[in-house]
Each structure stands twice: as structure tokens, then as C-alpha cells.
TORVO-920927 format. One line per field, with one value per residue: z, x, y of N, C-alpha, C in turn; residue in one letter; residue number from 0. Coordinates in steps of 0.001 Angstrom, whole numbers, plus 524288, in hexadecimal, padded with zeros to 5 digits. Atoms other than C-alpha are relative to their C-alpha. Example, Ala and Ser with C-alpha at 12.3 -4.5 7.8 and 13.67 -1.06 7.14 Angstrom:
2
n_up <- c(80000; 7FFC4) .
n_east <- c(8037A; 7FCCC) .
n_north <- c(7FB5A; 7FB5A) .
ca_up <- c(81E78; 81BE4) .
ca_east <- c(8300C; 83566) .
ca_north <- c(7EE6C; 7FBDC) .
c_up <- c(80000; 802DA) .
c_east <- c(80384; 7FCFE) .
c_north <- c(804B0; 80442) .
resn <- c(A; S) .
resi <- c(0; 1) .
END
This chain:
180
n_up <- c(80305; 80055; 8055B; 801C7; 8048A; 80242; 80453; 80455; 80451; 80415; 80500; 80446; 80448; 800C4; 8046D; 80167; 7FB58; 7FCC4; 7FAAB; 7FBA1; 7FB10; 7FBE7; 7FACC; 7FF4C; 7FA84; 7FEAB; 7FA8A; 7FECE; 80126; 7FDC7; 803F2; 80365; 801FF; 805A4; 80209; 8053F; 800F3; 8045C; 8053E; 8008D; 7FB28; 7FF74; 7FB0C; 8005A; 7FB02; 7FFE4; 7FAD0; 7FEF6; 7FC66; 7FDD8; 8035B; 7FF59; 80480; 802C1; 80374; 80450; 803C3; 7FE3C; 7FFFF; 7FB91; 80133; 7FB9F; 80010; 7FD0C; 80126; 80583; 80321; 80259; 802E2; 80180; 800C4; 802F5; 7FF35; 7FF13; 7FEB8; 7FA69; 7FD9F; 7FA59; 7FE56; 7FAA3; 7FE67; 7FC7C; 7FA8E; 7FE34; 80386; 801FD; 80519; 80096; 80559; 80277; 8033C; 8030B; 80204; 80494; 80433; 80512; 804A0; 804EE; 80127; 80567; 80389; 7FE6A; 804CA; 7FEC6; 7FF8F; 7FCE2; 7FA6B; 7FED0; 80165; 7FBC4; 7FB54; 80079; 80135; 7FB45; 7FB97; 7FB30; 800D9; 7FB2A; 800CB; 7FD35; 8026D; 80264; 801C6; 7FB78; 7FEA0; 7FA9B; 7FF9C; 8017B; 7FBDA; 7FB8D; 8014F; 7FFAC; 7FA87; 7FDEC; 801D0; 7FCCC; 7FAA8; 7FFB1; 80254; 801DC; 80488; 804AF; 7FEBE; 802DD; 8055A; 7FFB4; 7FF35; 80508; 80375; 7FDE9; 80106; 80586; 80058; 7FD9A; 8039B; 80428; 7FDB4; 7FF27; 804FB; 801F9; 7FD8C; 802DF; 804E3; 8001C; 7FEF4; 7FA61; 7FDFF; 7FB48; 7FDB4; 800D4; 80202; 802B1; 804AA; 800A0; 80288; 7FBE2; 7FC66; 8026D; 7FFF5; 7FA9A) .
n_east <- c(7FB80; 7FFC2; 7FF53; 7FAA2; 7FFDF; 7FACE; 7FFAC; 7FCB7; 7FF0F; 7FEA5; 8029C; 7FED2; 803C5; 8020F; 80393; 8025C; 801D5; 7FBCC; 801D5; 7FCC6; 80213; 7FDE8; 800ED; 802EE; 8014D; 8035E; 8018F; 80587; 801B5; 804E8; 80341; 7FD62; 8041C; 80026; 7FBE7; 7FE22; 7FA8D; 7FF6E; 7FE94; 7FBFE; 7FF4C; 80304; 7FF55; 8015B; 801A7; 800C1; 801CB; 7FE2C; 803B6; 803F6; 80466; 801F0; 8027C; 7FD3B; 8032C; 7FCBF; 8031D; 80572; 80230; 7FE1C; 7FE51; 7FE34; 7FA69; 7FED8; 7FAE7; 7FE83; 8020C; 7FC2A; 80241; 7FC84; 802A5; 7FCAE; 8009A; 8050F; 8040E; 8014A; 80061; 7FF88; 7FFE4; 801CD; 7FF78; 803EB; 7FE49; 7FE5D; 7FC1D; 7FCF4; 7FD74; 7FA5A; 7FF76; 7FB19; 80133; 7FBB2; 80134; 7FCBE; 8017E; 7FF9E; 8013B; 7FE63; 7FA71; 7FEBD; 80099; 8047B; 80289; 804F0; 7FF7A; 8044D; 7FF52; 8009D; 8054F; 80369; 7FEF7; 801DD; 80595; 802E4; 7FE16; 80174; 80122; 80128; 80138; 7FCC5; 7FAF5; 7FF6E; 7FA92; 7FCBA; 7FD36; 7FE29; 7FAC1; 7FC4F; 7FFF5; 7FD2D; 7FA6D; 7FE25; 7FF49; 7FBB1; 7FB2D; 7FF36; 7FEAC; 7FAFB; 7FBF5; 7FBA4; 7FD1F; 80329; 80592; 802E5; 800BB; 80406; 804F8; 8015E; 801FE; 80509; 803E4; 80183; 8035E; 80503; 8030F; 801E3; 80421; 8049B; 80294; 80226; 8051C; 803CD; 8019E; 805A9; 8019B; 7FFF3; 804EC; 7FF9B; 804F8; 800EA; 7FBD8; 801B0; 7FCEE; 7FF70; 80499; 803F3; 7FE1E; 800A7; 8058C; 80192) .
n_north <- c(7FE31; 7FA53; 7FE0C; 7FF4A; 7FC87; 7FF66; 7FC39; 801C3; 7FC69; 803B7; 7FEEB; 80393; 80017; 8053E; 80082; 7FAFF; 7FD3F; 7FDEA; 800AF; 7FE3C; 80205; 7FCA0; 80218; 804D1; 800C2; 8046B; 80025; 7FF86; 7FAA5; 7FE2F; 7FD75; 7FC31; 7FC90; 7FF1E; 7FC97; 80159; 7FE94; 7FC67; 801CA; 8040C; 802F2; 804D0; 802B8; 8057E; 80233; 805A6; 80190; 8055C; 8026F; 7FC88; 7FE9B; 7FAB3; 7FD8D; 7FBD5; 7FCD1; 7FE2F; 7FCF5; 8000F; 8054A; 80314; 8054F; 80333; 80100; 804BC; 8023C; 80078; 7FBB3; 7FC80; 7FBA2; 7FBBA; 7FB04; 7FC76; 7FA5D; 7FD7B; 803DB; 7FFD7; 8052D; 8006A; 8056A; 800BD; 8057A; 8023B; 7FFCB; 80528; 80252; 7FB8C; 8009A; 7FFB8; 7FE1B; 7FE74; 7FB7D; 7FDCA; 7FACA; 7FF32; 7FC73; 8029C; 7FCE0; 8026E; 7FF52; 7FE8E; 80464; 8032F; 801D3; 8029A; 805AA; 80217; 7FF0C; 7FA6D; 7FE73; 801C5; 7FCDB; 7FAA0; 7FFB0; 8016B; 7FCEA; 802BA; 8058F; 802C8; 8057F; 803C0; 800FB; 80525; 80057; 80141; 7FB39; 8002A; 80245; 7FBE2; 7FC0B; 8023B; 7FFF3; 7FA92; 7FE8A; 8032A; 7FD80; 7FB56; 80182; 802BB; 7FC9C; 8032D; 7FE15; 7FF24; 7FFE4; 7FBF0; 801F2; 8040F; 7FD49; 7FD93; 80421; 801C5; 7FBE9; 8007B; 8049F; 7FE87; 7FCC4; 80376; 80339; 7FCBE; 7FEDF; 804F6; 800A5; 7FCD0; 80280; 800E2; 8055F; 800E9; 7FDF4; 7FCC4; 7FE5F; 7FA75; 7FCAE; 7FB44; 7FED1; 7FA59; 7FDC4; 7FF54; 7FBF8; 7FAE9; 7FEBB; 7FE9D) .
ca_up <- c(E957C; E9674; E8A4B; E8350; E79C6; E70BD; E68D2; E5B7F; E5016; E4544; E3716; E2B76; E1E63; E1C84; E0F2F; E0C3F; E1A48; E215F; E2FA8; E3C04; E4891; E5420; E5F77; E6354; E6FEB; E76B8; E8335; E89E3; E8517; E8BC8; E84D1; E7949; E7656; E687D; E60BF; E5346; E4DA6; E43DF; E35B5; E3291; E406D; E42D9; E4EFD; E4EB9; E59C4; E5C9D; E681F; E6DD1; E78A0; E7EDF; E7952; E77BB; E6D99; E6361; E5CC8; E4F85; E46CB; E4EAB; E4E0B; E59D0; E591B; E62C6; E65EF; E6A70; E6A3A; E5CD1; E5866; E4F56; E4B16; E4473; E4550; E3BBE; E3A46; E3FD0; E4350; E507F; E596A; E67A9; E6FA6; E7BF6; E82D4; E899E; E9856; E9A08; E8EDD; E8D4C; E7FFC; E7D9F; E7172; E68AD; E61B3; E56E8; E53FC; E4695; E3B89; E2DB0; E20AA; E1284; E0F26; E0300; DF79C; DFE32; DF418; DFA94; DFCD2; E03C7; E116C; E1121; E0A4B; E14BE; E1F81; E1A5F; E15CA; E2397; E2D66; E3797; E38A5; E4323; E43DD; E490E; E4680; E3D38; E3B77; E4901; E4C31; E5AB1; E5878; E5191; E5C2C; E66D6; E5FBD; E5EB3; E6D51; E7083; E683C; E6FC5; E7CCC; E79C2; E71A5; E6B71; E60B9; E54DB; E5C05; E5537; E47D4; E4BF6; E50D1; E43D3; E3C47; E453E; E43C7; E34F2; E365F; E3F61; E3569; E2AB7; E33BA; E3730; E28FF; E254C; E2F00; E266B; E1ACF; E16B6; E174C; E25D8; E27B0; E3115; E3A6B; E3758; E2ED7; E29A5; E1BCF; E1818; E0F74; E1B6C; E23E0; E1A12; E1A0F; E28E2) .
ca_east <- c(DCC58; DD094; DD141; DDE54; DE141; DECFF; DEF95; DF577; DFAFA; DFA84; DF751; DF68E; DEFC9; DE727; DE124; DDEB6; DDB6A; DE4E5; DE359; DE87B; DE62A; DE73A; DE1D1; DDDA6; DD706; DD066; DC901; DBBED; DB482; DA9F2; D9F54; DA499; D9C21; D983C; DA347; DA957; DB6D7; DBBDE; DBFE3; DC7F8; DC669; DC1A4; DBFB2; DBFD4; DB8A6; DB9D8; DB242; DB93F; DAF4B; DA336; D96E2; D9021; D8B0B; D9195; D8ABD; D9091; D8AE6; D7E2D; D7C47; D7D52; D847B; D86CA; D953C; D9A4A; DA671; DAD11; DA61C; DAE39; DAAC1; DB1AA; DAD6A; DB2D1; DB2FA; DA734; D9FD1; D991F; D9AB4; D9972; D9A7E; D9399; D97ED; D8E50; D8EB6; D9068; D9A04; DA427; DAA2D; DB85D; DBC79; DC842; DC8C3; DD185; DD14B; DD62A; DD602; DD3BB; DD40D; DD5CF; DE412; DEA87; DE71F; DDABA; DD3C9; DC741; DCCA0; DC355; DC933; DCA44; DBD31; DB665; DBCF3; DB9B9; DABF1; DA80A; DAA32; DA341; DA25C; D9CA2; D9C68; DA2DE; DB14C; DB3A0; DC241; DC761; DCB4D; DCCC2; DD8CB; DDF99; DDBA4; DE09A; DED9F; DEED6; DECEF; DF622; E0091; DFE80; DFF65; E0B56; E12D3; E1B38; E2510; E1E1C; E1143; E0DA7; E0FE0; E0788; DFCCE; DFD3A; DFB61; DF04F; DE965; DE9B4; DE3F5; DD96F; DD544; DD468; DCC5B; DC335; DC07E; DBED2; DB39F; DAD05; DABDF; D9DA6; D9D66; D9FDE; D92CA; D95F8; D8B38; D8D26; D9509; D939E; D97FE; D9CBE; D90C6; D87DB; D903D; D8F3F; D8046; D7FA2) .
ca_north <- c(61958; 62771; 62FD7; 62EDD; 639E0; 63A27; 6467E; 64382; 64AE4; 640D8; 6440A; 63B01; 63983; 62DB7; 62B61; 639BE; 63DA2; 64687; 642A4; 648EA; 6414E; 64A76; 64297; 634F8; 63115; 625C4; 623C7; 62494; 63067; 6381F; 63FAB; 64766; 6535A; 656C5; 65CCA; 65CF0; 65EBB; 668A4; 6677C; 65B6A; 655EE; 64815; 63FEF; 6312A; 62A38; 61BB4; 6160E; 60A37; 607E0; 60D8B; 61352; 62047; 629B5; 6321E; 63D59; 64047; 64AE2; 64B05; 63C33; 63327; 62621; 61B36; 61A1B; 60CE0; 6047C; 604C7; 61130; 61990; 62731; 63262; 6407E; 64A54; 6590D; 6603C; 653A3; 655B9; 64A08; 6462F; 639D4; 6351B; 6289A; 61F8E; 620B4; 6120D; 60FC2; 61AA5; 61CCE; 61992; 620DF; 62209; 62F0E; 63449; 642DB; 6467D; 6501D; 64B7E; 6525B; 64ED5; 64CCB; 65269; 649B5; 644A1; 63C55; 63790; 629EE; 620E8; 62288; 63159; 632CC; 62A95; 6325E; 63FEB; 63C98; 6383D; 64342; 63AD3; 62C11; 62325; 61457; 60824; 60611; 5FAB1; 5FCA3; 5F8B2; 606A1; 603A6; 5FB31; 60696; 61037; 60723; 605F7; 614C9; 61698; 60B51; 6120F; 61EC8; 617B7; 60F52; 61960; 60ED2; 61161; 61745; 61916; 625EB; 61FDE; 61449; 61D72; 624B3; 6180F; 613C9; 620F1; 61F79; 611C3; 61742; 62154; 6170B; 60E4C; 6197F; 61CF3; 60E96; 60E81; 618C5; 60F8B; 60DE4; 5FF1F; 60046; 60748; 61271; 6164E; 624A0; 62D86; 63B41; 63DAF; 64B3C; 64D45; 64B42; 65424; 65F45; 65E4D; 65FED) .
c_up <- c(7FFC7; 7FA4C; 7FEE2; 7FB10; 7FE3A; 7FBA4; 7FBE3; 7FC31; 7FB6D; 7FB23; 7FBF6; 7FBDB; 7FF1B; 7FB95; 7FEC3; 8048C; 80311; 8059F; 803E7; 804F7; 80458; 80586; 7FFA7; 805D1; 80099; 805BE; 80097; 7FF47; 802AB; 7FB9A; 7FCFC; 7FDAB; 7FA1B; 7FE66; 7FA64; 7FF8E; 7FB09; 7FAE3; 8004C; 804DC; 80064; 8054F; 7FF4E; 8057B; 7FF5F; 8059C; 800E3; 80408; 80209; 7FC2A; 8013E; 7FB07; 7FDAF; 7FCBE; 7FBF0; 7FC0D; 80124; 7FF94; 80484; 7FE5C; 804ED; 7FF38; 80382; 7FE89; 7FA28; 7FC73; 7FE2A; 7FD98; 7FF3A; 7FF5A; 7FD72; 80116; 8008F; 800F8; 805F2; 80206; 805E6; 80166; 805BA; 80160; 80355; 8058B; 801D1; 7FC9C; 7FD86; 7FAE6; 80086; 7FA3F; 7FE92; 7FC4D; 7FD38; 7FDD2; 7FB97; 7FC85; 7FAE3; 7FBB2; 7FB2C; 7FEF2; 7FA65; 7FC9E; 80172; 7FB32; 800D8; 7FFE4; 803C5; 805D1; 8014F; 7FEA9; 80438; 804D6; 7FF86; 7FEC3; 804B3; 804B1; 80551; 7FE8F; 80541; 7FEB0; 80373; 7FD01; 7FDFC; 7FE19; 8047B; 8019F; 8058B; 80066; 7FE84; 80440; 804D8; 7FF0C; 80065; 805AC; 802A1; 7FE6B; 80339; 80584; 80063; 7FDE8; 7FE61; 7FB3B; 7FB3E; 80104; 7FD08; 7FA4C; 7FFE1; 800B8; 7FAEB; 7FC45; 801D5; 7FF25; 7FA4F; 7FF46; 80252; 7FC30; 7FB70; 8020D; 800C4; 7FAE0; 7FD7E; 8027D; 7FD26; 7FB2A; 80049; 80150; 805D0; 802B4; 804FF; 801FE; 7FE98; 7FD51; 7FD51; 7FB5E; 7FF72; 7FD82; 80406; 80393; 7FDB6; 7FFF3; 8054B; 80141) .
c_east <- c(7FFD1; 800EE; 805C9; 7FFD6; 805A8; 7FFC4; 803CD; 800D6; 801D9; 7FCC9; 801B6; 7FBC8; 7FE80; 7FC09; 7FD19; 7FDDB; 804CC; 7FDFC; 803EE; 7FD57; 80255; 7FECC; 7FD4A; 7FF05; 7FCDB; 7FEB4; 7FA23; 7FE6D; 7FAD0; 7FCD6; 8032E; 7FBBD; 80075; 80428; 80131; 805A0; 80053; 80188; 80487; 800BD; 7FC26; 8012C; 7FE01; 7FEC9; 7FF62; 7FEA1; 80199; 7FC9F; 7FC36; 7FB96; 7FE43; 7FD68; 803AD; 7FC02; 803B2; 7FC70; 7FA28; 7FD52; 80269; 8012C; 801C3; 805C8; 800F3; 8056F; 800A7; 7FD7A; 8048C; 7FD02; 8040E; 7FCA1; 803DE; 7FED7; 7FA4A; 7FB80; 7FF31; 7FF8E; 800B1; 7FFBC; 7FE67; 8008D; 7FB5D; 80224; 80239; 80436; 80341; 802D4; 805EE; 800F7; 805B6; 7FE94; 804F6; 7FE24; 803C7; 7FDE9; 800C8; 7FE89; 80201; 805B4; 800AB; 7FF96; 7FB89; 7FCDE; 7FAE4; 80086; 7FBD4; 8008C; 7FF16; 7FA87; 7FC21; 800B4; 7FD7F; 7FA2E; 7FC9A; 80201; 7FE4C; 7FE9A; 7FF36; 7FEC2; 8035C; 8051A; 80031; 80594; 803D3; 80375; 80245; 80583; 8042F; 80071; 802EC; 805E3; 80249; 80112; 8043D; 8053C; 80129; 801D3; 8057E; 80492; 804E8; 8027C; 7FC62; 7FA30; 7FD00; 7FF2C; 7FBBE; 7FAA1; 7FE2E; 7FDB2; 7FAA9; 7FBB4; 7FE34; 7FC62; 7FA9E; 7FC99; 7FDF1; 7FB7A; 7FAFC; 7FD17; 7FDE5; 7FABC; 7FBC4; 7FDD3; 7FA4B; 7FE72; 80018; 7FB31; 80093; 7FA97; 7FEBD; 804AA; 7FD8B; 80381; 80030; 7FB3C; 7FBA6; 8017F; 7FEFA; 7FA42; 7FE4D; 80131) .
c_north <- c(805F7; 8019E; 800D7; 80349; 80086; 8040B; 7FDD8; 80474; 7FCA7; 80120; 7FC05; 8007D; 7FA5C; 80027; 80514; 8031C; 801C1; 80019; 8022C; 7FE23; 80356; 7FE2E; 7FAC3; 7FF63; 7FAFD; 80052; 8005A; 805B4; 80124; 80281; 8040E; 80372; 800D3; 803F9; 7FE62; 801DB; 80340; 7FD62; 7FC2B; 7FCA0; 7FB7F; 7FD9E; 7FA73; 7FE06; 7FA21; 7FE82; 7FA55; 7FD35; 80417; 80103; 8058C; 801DD; 80411; 802EC; 80244; 802A7; 7FF79; 7FAB6; 7FCFE; 7FA6C; 7FD46; 7FED6; 7FB43; 7FE11; 7FF34; 8041C; 80364; 80484; 8043E; 804D7; 803BC; 805AD; 801AB; 7FC30; 80020; 7FA6A; 8005C; 7FA39; 7FFB5; 7FA39; 7FE41; 80038; 7FAD0; 7FD77; 80459; 7FEC2; 80052; 80115; 800E0; 8046F; 801D4; 80535; 80134; 80452; 7FD0D; 803D7; 7FD32; 80150; 801DC; 7FB27; 7FC5E; 7FE7F; 7FD11; 7FA11; 7FE0A; 80139; 805C1; 801EA; 7FE57; 80366; 8056A; 8006D; 7FE8F; 8031C; 7FDDF; 7FA6B; 7FD6E; 7FA61; 7FC90; 7FF35; 7FA6C; 7FF19; 7FEE0; 8049C; 7FFC6; 7FDC3; 80406; 80421; 7FE09; 80005; 80585; 80177; 7FCC3; 80265; 804ED; 7FE93; 7FDAD; 80335; 7FCF3; 80288; 80071; 800A4; 80435; 7FE78; 7FBCD; 80279; 80284; 7FC00; 7FE15; 80409; 7FFDE; 7FB4E; 80119; 8030A; 7FCC6; 7FCAE; 8031D; 800CD; 7FAFF; 7FED1; 80308; 7FD37; 7FE51; 7FA6F; 7FEB0; 80248; 80331; 80169; 805A0; 80269; 804AF; 800BC; 805EF; 8027C; 800DE; 80476; 8056D; 8019D; 8021C; 805AF) .
resn <- c(X; X; X; X; X; X; X; X; X; X; X; X; X; X; X; X; X; X; X; X; X; X; X; X; X; X; X; X; X; X; X; X; X; X; X; X; X; X; X; X; X; X; X; X; X; X; X; X; X; X; X; X; X; X; X; X; X; X; X; X; X; X; X; X; X; X; X; X; X; X; X; X; X; X; X; X; X; X; X; X; X; X; X; X; X; X; X; X; X; X; X; X; X; X; X; X; X; X; X; X; X; X; X; X; X; X; X; X; X; X; X; X; X; X; X; X; X; X; X; X; X; X; X; X; X; X; X; X; X; X; X; X; X; X; X; X; X; X; X; X; X; X; X; X; X; X; X; X; X; X; X; X; X; X; X; X; X; X; X; X; X; X; X; X; X; X; X; X; X; X; X; X; X; X; X; X; X; X; X; X) .
resi <- c(0; 1; 2; 3; 4; 5; 6; 7; 8; 9; 10; 11; 12; 13; 14; 15; 16; 17; 18; 19; 20; 21; 22; 23; 24; 25; 26; 27; 28; 29; 30; 31; 32; 33; 34; 35; 36; 37; 38; 39; 40; 41; 42; 43; 44; 45; 46; 47; 48; 49; 50; 51; 52; 53; 54; 55; 56; 57; 58; 59; 60; 61; 62; 63; 64; 65; 66; 67; 68; 69; 70; 71; 72; 73; 74; 75; 76; 77; 78; 79; 80; 81; 82; 83; 84; 85; 86; 87; 88; 89; 90; 91; 92; 93; 94; 95; 96; 97; 98; 99; 100; 101; 102; 103; 104; 105; 106; 107; 108; 109; 110; 111; 112; 113; 114; 115; 116; 117; 118; 119; 120; 121; 122; 123; 124; 125; 126; 127; 128; 129; 130; 131; 132; 133; 134; 135; 136; 137; 138; 139; 140; 141; 142; 143; 144; 145; 146; 147; 148; 149; 150; 151; 152; 153; 154; 155; 156; 157; 158; 159; 160; 161; 162; 163; 164; 165; 166; 167; 168; 169; 170; 171; 172; 173; 174; 175; 176; 177; 178; 179) .
END
């Protein structure tokens, strides 16, 4: 699968989080060197197949089918696919900041208190991502409105994965980040 990249300009407020989605992509990815993103910038990674390694904030993690991870502002991260099992990744690039009237609700509090998160998706995110790309490909009546609704559902699903009872493999809380 070749890399498909769709630039977007979609902003919305979700439970106290002002989000701006500026790009989504999917496809087979090669090695991604260590890098980070600036203030308010986040990168969502969902691995639909393959295996490899991700280094996030100087920690190595095995990446495999159904791996989900989010990297936030100034979190160094890289990704190396296995030679025998290339990574197919869905990626959403976004900006996020506290919206006016932000009140530390559970969803926004979970999002902002975890600038990096790594684990297995337990919210069936792939079905939403597949629908988004189908909408882009088919461009049927109302497709941008449908994509907007699906992106909001994606963000809710991502943050629901952060819930403690789901036992994430890794997350950095803001208090840990400030110590580093």
C-alpha cells in the first residue's frame, strides 16, 4: 500500500479540547527518525498490520498489529519497522489546546494529562479510520461532514483507551514530564 496523505483544515471543540486536524495519512511506513512536535501538536499512530519498534521519550516498545500511540508536544519519538513485517500505519496530525471554559472534565483531563500514551486499541479505532478513508475515496454527498463526525468519534475512542481500567502499557503524565 502506498502512502496516502490528505491535508485537512478541520477544527472543532470536543469536551473542553479545541482540536484542529491538519493531516491524516495511511500506508506502509519506512523508518521514522527521532523527532518531536512543537507546542500544542500531537500525532496519533495506529498500526493496522506489521511489527517493529517505537522509541517514545527514550523508552523502546514493541509495535504490532492494533498498537495505538499518541505523542504530544516535545515528546521525542521514532519508529523502526521489522524487515520481514512492514508497518502499515494510520496517522492523524493535530493541534490541541484547552478551549474557553475548559473545566477539567474527564475526557479533556485524560487527554491533557497524558502527553504520550502507548498501548493496544480497545475501542475498535480501525473501523472508524477505514470509514474516514472510504469517505475521502468515494467523495459522496456530505462526505466532509461525515469525515468531521468520524474524526470526533476517533478522538473520543483514543482518549477512552487512556482510561486506567484498560491498563495502558505506557503513558507519561504531565508531572513526570516536568521532572525530566
